[in-house]
Backbone and ligand atoms as CSV (ligand in chain L), in Angstrom:
chain,resi,resn,atom,element,x,y,z
A,1,UNK,N,N,76.503,110.634,173.265
A,1,UNK,CA,C,76.805,109.853,172.101
A,1,UNK,C,C,76.448,110.836,170.846
A,2,UNK,N,N,77.347,110.592,169.820
A,2,UNK,CA,C,77.054,111.428,168.609
A,2,UNK,C,C,76.903,110.409,167.474
A,3,UNK,N,N,76.022,110.608,166.624
A,3,UNK,CA,C,75.777,109.808,165.436
A,3,UNK,C,C,76.655,110.410,164.213
A,4,UNK,N,N,77.402,109.498,163.736
A,4,UNK,CA,C,78.244,109.978,162.564
A,4,UNK,C,C,77.958,108.995,161.246
A,5,UNK,N,N,77.877,109.726,160.203
A,5,UNK,CA,C,77.658,108.990,158.889
A,5,UNK,C,C,79.063,108.797,158.251
A,6,UNK,N,N,79.419,107.473,158.086
A,6,UNK,CA,C,80.681,107.220,157.476
A,6,UNK,C,C,80.561,107.338,155.862
A,7,UNK,N,N,81.713,107.222,155.265
A,7,UNK,CA,C,81.800,107.501,153.776
A,7,UNK,C,C,80.976,106.522,153.088
A,8,UNK,N,N,80.795,105.246,153.661
A,8,UNK,CA,C,79.996,104.336,152.947
A,8,UNK,C,C,78.470,104.321,153.294
A,9,UNK,N,N,78.110,105.489,154.063
A,9,UNK,CA,C,76.636,105.638,154.297
A,9,UNK,C,C,76.276,104.926,155.677
A,10,UNK,N,N,77.224,104.180,156.250
A,10,UNK,CA,C,76.798,103.461,157.447
A,10,UNK,C,C,76.765,104.449,158.585
A,11,UNK,N,N,75.815,104.309,159.583
A,11,UNK,CA,C,75.857,105.317,160.735
A,11,UNK,C,C,76.371,104.581,161.917
A,12,UNK,N,N,77.117,105.350,162.665
A,12,UNK,CA,C,77.664,104.715,163.983
A,12,UNK,C,C,77.357,105.721,165.043
A,13,UNK,N,N,77.342,105.259,166.305
A,13,UNK,CA,C,77.216,106.132,167.385
A,13,UNK,C,C,78.412,106.054,168.332
A,14,UNK,N,N,79.077,107.029,168.506
A,14,UNK,CA,C,80.308,106.995,169.310
A,14,UNK,C,C,80.438,108.277,170.261
A,15,UNK,N,N,81.071,108.183,171.351
A,15,UNK,CA,C,81.396,109.171,172.247
A,15,UNK,C,C,82.467,110.048,171.573
A,16,UNK,N,N,83.519,109.410,171.128
A,16,UNK,CA,C,84.745,110.172,170.524
A,16,UNK,C,C,85.127,109.267,169.299
A,17,UNK,N,N,84.980,109.814,168.214
A,17,UNK,CA,C,85.403,108.958,166.957
A,17,UNK,C,C,86.850,108.652,167.034
A,18,UNK,N,N,87.711,109.614,167.458
A,18,UNK,CA,C,89.092,109.333,167.447
A,18,UNK,C,C,89.494,108.226,168.385
A,19,UNK,N,N,88.772,108.098,169.546
A,19,UNK,CA,C,89.022,107.009,170.480
A,19,UNK,C,C,88.582,105.698,169.975
A,20,UNK,N,N,87.379,105.821,169.289
A,20,UNK,CA,C,86.933,104.639,168.682
A,20,UNK,C,C,87.748,103.884,167.581
A,21,UNK,N,N,88.318,104.925,166.750
A,21,UNK,CA,C,89.188,104.356,165.743
A,21,UNK,C,C,90.597,103.858,166.276
A,22,UNK,N,N,91.143,104.747,167.116
A,22,UNK,CA,C,92.465,104.333,167.669
A,22,UNK,C,C,92.343,103.129,168.498
A,23,UNK,N,N,91.126,102.974,169.215
A,23,UNK,CA,C,90.924,101.681,169.936
A,23,UNK,C,C,90.471,100.486,169.159
A,24,UNK,N,N,90.234,100.609,167.906
A,24,UNK,CA,C,89.939,99.655,167.034
A,24,UNK,C,C,88.393,99.233,167.099
A,25,UNK,N,N,87.657,100.040,167.680
A,25,UNK,CA,C,86.144,99.735,167.819
A,25,UNK,C,C,85.398,100.067,166.398
A,26,UNK,N,N,85.887,101.055,165.777
A,26,UNK,CA,C,85.500,101.433,164.432
A,26,UNK,C,C,86.673,101.112,163.498
A,27,UNK,N,N,86.375,100.233,162.497
A,27,UNK,CA,C,87.387,99.939,161.496
A,27,UNK,C,C,87.228,100.891,160.301
A,28,UNK,N,N,88.158,101.696,160.082
A,28,UNK,CA,C,88.034,102.648,158.927
A,28,UNK,C,C,88.074,101.813,157.582
A,29,UNK,N,N,87.350,102.350,156.511
A,29,UNK,CA,C,87.189,101.649,155.314
A,29,UNK,C,C,88.581,101.294,154.759
A,30,UNK,N,N,89.415,102.236,154.730
A,30,UNK,CA,C,90.785,102.147,154.083
A,30,UNK,C,C,91.755,101.248,155.083
A,31,UNK,N,N,91.172,101.021,156.199
A,31,UNK,CA,C,92.186,100.336,157.181
A,31,UNK,C,C,93.070,101.184,157.907
A,32,UNK,N,N,93.898,100.658,158.625
A,32,UNK,CA,C,94.909,101.420,159.372
A,32,UNK,C,C,96.081,101.692,158.316
A,33,UNK,N,N,96.526,102.826,158.370
A,33,UNK,CA,C,97.731,103.171,157.558
A,33,UNK,C,C,99.047,102.944,158.358
A,34,UNK,N,N,98.967,103.277,159.569
A,34,UNK,CA,C,100.087,103.153,160.362
A,34,UNK,C,C,99.863,103.295,161.869
A,35,UNK,N,N,100.602,102.692,162.633
A,35,UNK,CA,C,100.289,102.804,164.095
A,35,UNK,C,C,101.644,102.899,164.773
A,36,UNK,N,N,101.675,103.737,165.782
A,36,UNK,CA,C,103.023,103.820,166.720
A,36,UNK,C,C,102.479,103.635,168.177
A,37,UNK,N,N,103.356,103.764,168.969
A,37,UNK,CA,C,103.033,103.733,170.442
A,37,UNK,C,C,101.947,104.782,170.872
A,38,UNK,N,N,102.061,105.850,170.156
A,38,UNK,CA,C,101.194,107.031,170.705
A,38,UNK,C,C,100.185,107.492,169.615
A,39,UNK,N,N,100.362,107.181,168.292
A,39,UNK,CA,C,99.517,107.551,167.231
A,39,UNK,C,C,98.890,106.459,166.361
A,40,UNK,N,N,97.735,106.784,165.859
A,40,UNK,CA,C,97.029,105.876,164.875
A,40,UNK,C,C,96.788,106.711,163.617
A,41,UNK,N,N,97.115,106.128,162.488
A,41,UNK,CA,C,96.814,106.757,161.230
A,41,UNK,C,C,95.904,106.008,160.368
A,42,UNK,N,N,94.879,106.657,159.723
A,42,UNK,CA,C,93.950,105.908,158.956
A,42,UNK,C,C,93.370,106.697,157.855
A,43,UNK,N,N,92.895,106.214,156.829
A,43,UNK,CA,C,92.184,106.847,155.728
A,43,UNK,C,C,91.064,107.446,156.403
A,44,UNK,N,N,90.631,108.765,156.056
A,44,UNK,CA,C,89.539,109.354,156.617
A,44,UNK,C,C,88.285,108.519,156.346
A,45,UNK,N,N,87.380,108.451,157.477
A,45,UNK,CA,C,86.164,107.615,157.349
A,45,UNK,C,C,84.862,108.336,156.839
A,46,UNK,N,N,85.067,109.674,156.613
A,46,UNK,CA,C,83.890,110.492,156.239
A,46,UNK,C,C,84.028,110.981,154.841
A,47,UNK,N,N,85.125,111.334,154.439
A,47,UNK,CA,C,85.403,111.996,153.027
A,47,UNK,C,C,86.265,111.070,152.196
A,48,UNK,N,N,85.800,110.449,151.251
A,48,UNK,CA,C,86.567,109.413,150.508
A,48,UNK,C,C,87.477,110.029,149.502
A,49,UNK,N,N,88.613,110.561,149.808
A,49,UNK,CA,C,89.606,111.110,148.953
A,49,UNK,C,C,90.861,110.204,149.078
A,50,UNK,N,N,91.393,109.666,148.079
A,50,UNK,CA,C,92.566,108.774,148.237
A,50,UNK,C,C,93.672,109.518,148.811
A,51,UNK,N,N,94.237,108.931,149.831
A,51,UNK,CA,C,95.405,109.411,150.475
A,51,UNK,C,C,95.069,110.524,151.510
A,52,UNK,N,N,93.819,110.776,151.780
A,52,UNK,CA,C,93.382,111.768,152.799
A,52,UNK,C,C,93.526,110.951,154.170
A,53,UNK,N,N,94.570,111.229,154.856
A,53,UNK,CA,C,95.011,110.507,156.047
A,53,UNK,C,C,94.737,111.318,157.342
A,54,UNK,N,N,94.241,110.657,158.326
A,54,UNK,CA,C,93.899,111.290,159.639
A,54,UNK,C,C,94.940,110.681,160.676
A,55,UNK,N,N,95.723,111.552,161.222
A,55,UNK,CA,C,96.694,110.992,162.281
A,55,UNK,C,C,96.097,111.512,163.555
A,56,UNK,N,N,95.715,110.576,164.404
A,56,UNK,CA,C,95.212,110.763,165.718
A,56,UNK,C,C,95.952,110.298,166.739
A,57,UNK,N,N,95.975,110.974,167.950
A,57,UNK,CA,C,96.680,110.480,169.210
A,57,UNK,C,C,95.796,109.219,169.799
A,58,UNK,N,N,96.501,108.448,170.426
A,58,UNK,CA,C,95.796,107.364,171.137
A,58,UNK,C,C,95.164,107.837,172.460
A,59,UNK,N,N,95.762,108.802,173.131
A,59,UNK,CA,C,95.218,109.448,174.203
A,59,UNK,C,C,94.200,110.424,173.912
A,60,UNK,N,N,93.206,110.564,174.773
A,60,UNK,CA,C,92.062,111.439,174.592
A,60,UNK,C,C,92.544,112.876,175.100
A,61,UNK,N,N,93.120,113.642,174.245
A,61,UNK,CA,C,93.619,114.969,174.543
A,61,UNK,C,C,93.082,115.920,173.304
A,62,UNK,N,N,93.110,117.240,173.666
A,62,UNK,CA,C,92.505,118.105,172.563
A,62,UNK,C,C,93.636,118.938,171.951
A,63,UNK,N,N,94.581,119.303,172.710
A,63,UNK,CA,C,95.577,120.299,172.202
A,63,UNK,C,C,96.925,119.819,172.149
A,64,UNK,N,N,97.654,120.490,171.141
A,64,UNK,CA,C,99.088,120.212,170.999
A,64,UNK,C,C,99.874,120.348,172.373
A,65,UNK,N,N,99.463,121.266,173.120
A,65,UNK,CA,C,100.161,121.588,174.389
A,65,UNK,C,C,99.854,120.458,175.421
A,66,UNK,N,N,99.044,119.525,175.238
A,66,UNK,CA,C,98.734,118.491,176.139
A,66,UNK,C,C,99.589,117.249,175.714
A,67,UNK,N,N,100.374,117.283,174.621
A,67,UNK,CA,C,101.139,116.129,174.312
A,67,UNK,C,C,102.450,116.129,175.087
A,68,UNK,N,N,102.915,114.897,175.457
A,68,UNK,CA,C,104.171,114.770,176.224
A,68,UNK,C,C,105.198,115.023,175.184
A,69,UNK,N,N,106.543,115.028,175.727
A,69,UNK,CA,C,107.651,115.303,174.835
A,69,UNK,C,C,107.800,114.186,173.932
A,70,UNK,N,N,107.662,112.889,174.449
A,70,UNK,CA,C,107.836,111.708,173.512
A,70,UNK,C,C,106.615,111.671,172.550
A,71,UNK,N,N,105.544,112.141,172.867
A,71,UNK,CA,C,104.421,112.022,171.952
A,71,UNK,C,C,104.661,113.133,170.799
A,72,UNK,N,N,105.153,114.270,171.210
A,72,UNK,CA,C,105.529,115.286,170.239
A,72,UNK,C,C,106.493,114.875,169.221
A,73,UNK,N,N,107.494,114.263,169.628
A,73,UNK,CA,C,108.622,113.851,168.724
A,73,UNK,C,C,108.155,112.705,167.859
A,74,UNK,N,N,107.327,111.792,168.411
A,74,UNK,CA,C,106.697,110.721,167.604
A,74,UNK,C,C,105.786,111.321,166.710
A,75,UNK,N,N,105.125,112.293,167.030
A,75,UNK,CA,C,104.154,112.866,166.011
A,75,UNK,C,C,104.698,113.383,164.810
A,76,UNK,N,N,105.750,114.285,165.039
A,76,UNK,CA,C,106.591,114.702,163.892
A,76,UNK,C,C,107.151,113.536,162.981
A,77,UNK,N,N,107.678,112.713,163.595
A,77,UNK,CA,C,108.249,111.524,162.901
A,77,UNK,C,C,107.102,110.735,162.031
A,78,UNK,N,N,106.092,110.584,162.727
A,78,UNK,CA,C,104.988,109.799,162.122
A,78,UNK,C,C,104.397,110.599,160.862
A,79,UNK,N,N,104.192,111.871,161.198
A,79,UNK,CA,C,103.596,112.696,160.136
A,79,UNK,C,C,104.541,112.700,158.912
A,80,UNK,N,N,105.917,112.888,159.162
A,80,UNK,CA,C,106.799,112.914,157.957
A,80,UNK,C,C,106.830,111.543,157.251
A,81,UNK,N,N,106.726,110.419,158.002
A,81,UNK,CA,C,106.692,109.097,157.348
A,81,UNK,C,C,105.484,108.946,156.476
A,82,UNK,N,N,104.320,109.476,156.931
A,82,UNK,CA,C,103.084,109.430,156.116
A,82,UNK,C,C,103.195,110.238,154.867
A,83,UNK,N,N,103.762,111.366,155.102
A,83,UNK,CA,C,103.902,112.414,153.975
A,83,UNK,C,C,104.798,111.725,152.907
A,84,UNK,N,N,105.878,111.039,153.414
A,84,UNK,CA,C,106.855,110.495,152.362
A,84,UNK,C,C,105.978,109.412,151.674
A,85,UNK,N,N,105.148,108.655,152.306
A,85,UNK,CA,C,104.419,107.495,151.557
A,85,UNK,C,C,103.375,108.237,150.645
A,86,UNK,N,N,102.778,109.332,150.999
A,86,UNK,CA,C,101.860,109.910,150.098
A,86,UNK,C,C,102.571,110.328,148.818
A,87,UNK,N,N,103.757,110.816,149.008
A,87,UNK,CA,C,104.612,111.214,147.804
A,87,UNK,C,C,105.104,110.108,146.958
A,88,UNK,N,N,105.704,109.046,147.636
A,88,UNK,CA,C,106.324,107.969,147.017
A,88,UNK,C,C,105.266,106.919,146.347
A,89,UNK,N,N,104.246,106.670,147.175
A,89,UNK,CA,C,103.312,105.650,146.830
A,89,UNK,C,C,102.183,106.164,145.948
A,90,UNK,N,N,101.670,107.302,146.257
A,90,UNK,CA,C,100.499,107.906,145.540
A,90,UNK,C,C,100.764,108.963,144.646
A,91,UNK,N,N,102.083,109.478,144.651
A,91,UNK,CA,C,102.459,110.637,143.794
A,91,UNK,C,C,101.981,111.891,144.181
A,92,UNK,N,N,101.581,112.125,145.528
A,92,UNK,CA,C,100.976,113.375,145.926
A,92,UNK,C,C,102.052,114.365,146.141
A,93,UNK,N,N,101.911,115.551,145.379
A,93,UNK,CA,C,102.879,116.531,145.369
A,93,UNK,C,C,102.691,117.556,146.448
A,94,UNK,N,N,101.443,117.953,146.791
A,94,UNK,CA,C,101.191,118.814,147.808
A,94,UNK,C,C,100.063,118.333,148.771
A,95,UNK,N,N,100.249,118.723,150.058
A,95,UNK,CA,C,99.320,118.311,151.134
A,95,UNK,C,C,99.038,119.474,151.977
A,96,UNK,N,N,97.698,119.572,152.305
A,96,UNK,CA,C,97.269,120.533,153.307
A,96,UNK,C,C,97.165,119.922,154.666
A,97,UNK,N,N,97.581,120.560,155.688
A,97,UNK,CA,C,97.529,120.022,157.046
A,97,UNK,C,C,96.531,120.827,157.796
A,98,UNK,N,N,95.668,120.180,158.651
A,98,UNK,CA,C,94.605,120.864,159.249
A,98,UNK,C,C,94.452,120.281,160.623
A,99,UNK,N,N,94.234,121.046,161.593
A,99,UNK,CA,C,94.054,120.426,162.884
A,99,UNK,C,C,93.267,121.584,163.704
A,100,UNK,N,N,92.124,121.150,164.184
A,100,UNK,CA,C,91.319,122.106,165.086
A,100,UNK,C,C,90.929,121.507,166.363
A,101,UNK,N,N,90.896,122.488,167.376
A,101,UNK,CA,C,90.781,121.995,168.718
A,101,UNK,C,C,89.320,121.952,169.159
A,102,UNK,N,N,88.434,122.758,168.552
A,102,UNK,CA,C,87.054,122.654,168.876
A,102,UNK,C,C,86.317,121.572,168.177
A,103,UNK,N,N,86.775,120.406,168.315
A,103,UNK,CA,C,86.128,119.194,167.721
A,103,UNK,C,C,85.455,118.349,168.838
A,104,UNK,N,N,84.369,117.653,168.407
A,104,UNK,CA,C,83.762,116.871,169.481
A,104,UNK,C,C,84.615,115.575,169.758
A,105,UNK,N,N,85.609,115.367,168.899
A,105,UNK,CA,C,86.503,114.266,169.087
A,105,UNK,C,C,87.783,114.788,169.580
A,106,UNK,N,N,88.878,113.845,169.560
A,106,UNK,CA,C,90.091,114.347,170.119
A,106,UNK,C,C,91.118,114.804,169.105
A,107,UNK,N,N,92.288,115.012,169.551
A,107,UNK,CA,C,93.400,115.438,168.820
A,107,UNK,C,C,93.600,114.683,167.504
A,108,UNK,N,N,93.361,115.222,166.306
A,108,UNK,CA,C,93.712,114.560,165.044
A,108,UNK,C,C,94.111,115.596,164.092
A,109,UNK,N,N,95.097,115.241,163.198
A,109,UNK,CA,C,95.626,116.149,162.034
A,109,UNK,C,C,94.967,115.553,160.730
A,110,UNK,N,N,94.495,116.422,159.919
A,110,UNK,CA,C,94.072,116.021,158.653
A,110,UNK,C,C,95.232,116.295,157.801
A,111,UNK,N,N,95.546,115.278,156.897
A,111,UNK,CA,C,96.457,115.474,155.742
A,111,UNK,C,C,95.743,115.237,154.430
A,112,UNK,N,N,95.481,116.518,153.872
A,112,UNK,CA,C,94.495,116.528,152.748
A,112,UNK,C,C,95.370,116.619,151.581
A,113,UNK,N,N,95.422,115.619,150.751
A,113,UNK,CA,C,96.242,115.841,149.363
A,113,UNK,C,C,95.543,116.788,148.536
A,114,UNK,N,N,96.482,117.529,147.793
A,114,UNK,CA,C,95.882,118.364,146.735
A,114,UNK,C,C,95.948,117.668,145.470
A,115,UNK,N,N,94.901,117.473,144.680
A,115,UNK,CA,C,94.918,116.927,143.321
A,115,UNK,C,C,94.463,117.943,142.298
A,116,UNK,N,N,94.812,117.572,141.072
A,116,UNK,CA,C,94.565,118.580,140.037
A,116,UNK,C,C,92.985,118.913,139.896
A,117,UNK,N,N,92.172,117.900,140.125
A,117,UNK,CA,C,90.641,118.064,140.038
A,117,UNK,C,C,90.215,119.194,140.981
A,118,UNK,N,N,90.968,119.412,142.046
A,118,UNK,CA,C,90.446,120.330,143.158
A,118,UNK,C,C,90.667,121.779,142.699
A,119,UNK,N,N,91.446,122.089,141.719
A,119,UNK,CA,C,91.671,123.430,141.257
A,119,UNK,C,C,90.368,124.147,140.822
A,120,UNK,N,N,89.285,123.380,140.447
A,120,UNK,CA,C,88.132,123.990,140.079
A,120,UNK,C,C,87.299,124.404,141.173
A,121,UNK,N,N,87.699,124.081,142.338
A,121,UNK,CA,C,86.933,124.518,143.617
A,121,UNK,C,C,87.660,125.722,144.281
A,122,UNK,N,N,88.701,126.168,143.564
A,122,UNK,CA,C,89.466,127.293,144.086
A,122,UNK,C,C,90.884,127.064,144.411
A,123,UNK,N,N,91.482,128.248,144.783
A,123,UNK,CA,C,92.908,128.118,145.109
A,123,UNK,C,C,93.059,127.741,146.624
A,124,UNK,N,N,94.137,127.089,146.993
A,124,UNK,CA,C,94.625,127.052,148.324
A,124,UNK,C,C,93.497,126.604,149.366
A,125,UNK,N,N,93.509,127.217,150.531
A,125,UNK,CA,C,92.676,126.706,151.612
A,125,UNK,C,C,91.174,127.022,151.377
A,126,UNK,N,N,90.872,127.995,150.576
A,126,UNK,CA,C,89.546,128.213,150.296
A,126,UNK,C,C,88.681,127.021,149.681
A,127,UNK,N,N,89.532,126.274,148.945
A,127,UNK,CA,C,88.984,125.132,148.215
A,127,UNK,C,C,88.711,123.934,149.072
A,128,UNK,N,N,89.179,123.899,150.260
A,128,UNK,CA,C,89.137,122.708,151.081
A,128,UNK,C,C,87.648,122.269,151.351
A,129,UNK,N,N,86.855,123.170,151.791
A,129,UNK,CA,C,85.481,122.903,152.207
A,129,UNK,C,C,84.703,122.385,151.067
A,130,UNK,N,N,84.734,123.068,149.857
A,130,UNK,CA,C,83.993,122.646,148.751
A,130,UNK,C,C,84.463,121.322,148.206
A,131,UNK,N,N,85.810,121.060,148.312
A,131,UNK,CA,C,86.292,119.823,147.863
A,131,UNK,C,C,85.880,118.626,148.704
A,132,UNK,N,N,85.836,118.845,150.030
A,132,UNK,CA,C,85.306,117.863,150.960
A,132,UNK,C,C,83.955,117.568,150.685
A,133,UNK,N,N,83.094,118.592,150.529
A,133,UNK,CA,C,81.632,118.288,150.298
A,133,UNK,C,C,81.451,117.638,148.990
A,134,UNK,N,N,82.282,117.936,147.887
A,134,UNK,CA,C,82.208,117.213,146.652
A,134,UNK,C,C,82.451,115.829,146.851
A,135,UNK,N,N,83.548,115.511,147.584
A,135,UNK,CA,C,84.045,114.146,147.886
A,135,UNK,C,C,82.934,113.296,148.530
A,136,UNK,N,N,82.344,113.917,149.505
A,136,UNK,CA,C,81.261,113.253,150.264
A,136,UNK,C,C,80.132,112.777,149.384
A,137,UNK,N,N,79.738,113.840,148.555
A,137,UNK,CA,C,78.487,113.521,147.736
A,137,UNK,C,C,78.758,112.758,146.479
A,138,UNK,N,N,79.962,113.134,145.836
A,138,UNK,CA,C,80.150,112.552,144.410
A,138,UNK,C,C,81.116,111.383,144.325
A,139,UNK,N,N,82.084,111.287,145.198
A,139,UNK,CA,C,83.119,110.325,145.080
A,139,UNK,C,C,82.877,109.038,145.838
A,140,UNK,N,N,81.746,108.867,146.363
A,140,UNK,CA,C,81.640,107.579,147.298
A,140,UNK,C,C,81.494,106.379,146.325
A,141,UNK,N,N,81.336,106.413,145.123
A,141,UNK,CA,C,81.334,105.178,144.267
A,141,UNK,C,C,82.655,104.693,143.834
A,142,UNK,N,N,83.645,105.576,144.037
A,142,UNK,CA,C,84.987,105.185,143.654
A,142,UNK,C,C,85.581,104.276,144.561
A,143,UNK,N,N,85.704,103.001,144.313
A,143,UNK,CA,C,86.345,102.064,145.141
A,143,UNK,C,C,87.825,102.175,145.428
A,144,UNK,N,N,88.417,102.914,144.377
A,144,UNK,CA,C,89.894,103.138,144.666
A,144,UNK,C,C,90.206,104.019,145.854
A,145,UNK,N,N,89.295,104.895,146.179
A,145,UNK,CA,C,89.565,105.689,147.321
A,145,UNK,C,C,89.658,104.921,148.628
A,146,UNK,N,N,89.271,103.790,148.581
A,146,UNK,CA,C,89.377,103.031,149.928
A,146,UNK,C,C,90.855,102.486,149.992
A,147,UNK,N,N,91.563,102.454,149.000
A,147,UNK,CA,C,92.892,101.906,149.083
A,147,UNK,C,C,93.959,102.873,149.503
A,148,UNK,N,N,94.508,102.734,150.541
A,148,UNK,CA,C,95.640,103.523,151.029
A,148,UNK,C,C,96.781,102.523,151.334
A,149,UNK,N,N,97.814,102.738,150.643
A,149,UNK,CA,C,98.929,101.850,150.916
A,149,UNK,C,C,99.663,102.165,152.112
A,150,UNK,N,N,100.363,101.123,152.786
A,150,UNK,CA,C,101.071,101.253,153.902
A,150,UNK,C,C,102.393,101.885,153.651
A,151,UNK,N,N,102.927,102.806,154.416
A,151,UNK,CA,C,104.335,103.280,154.222
A,151,UNK,C,C,105.307,102.104,154.325
L,1,ZN,ZN,ZN,88.920,110.430,172.377
């Protein structure tokens, strides 16, 4: 079991956070953004940045190469729909996509929106870590970050 501190300060103990969220055991603050047969999308539960969406598989797998053909095509389709909603609903012009396999949890893709305020943390991918740390420490009071509109 791992202990995880959520964006609202609450601590939870889970074996796999992705399983817990996709299975409805942990309810993310921003709620579910979208759900398909194979994937679950939600506002990130740790970093309170509006429109920071995590797309996770429902199956407990680690790598892209473990996805079935149907999961792969559903993944691209779902990712594009969320991207469209980020653009149309939240006006997000640029998004960074990040996915790592050496996670204690399972397959999930980060869709990190790039906002103007992030430029002071650097250009491009180098700014991602300081931006996330800033969000975790400084942005927790903003209640609007909890709101993610459904596509
Ligand atoms: Zn899992």
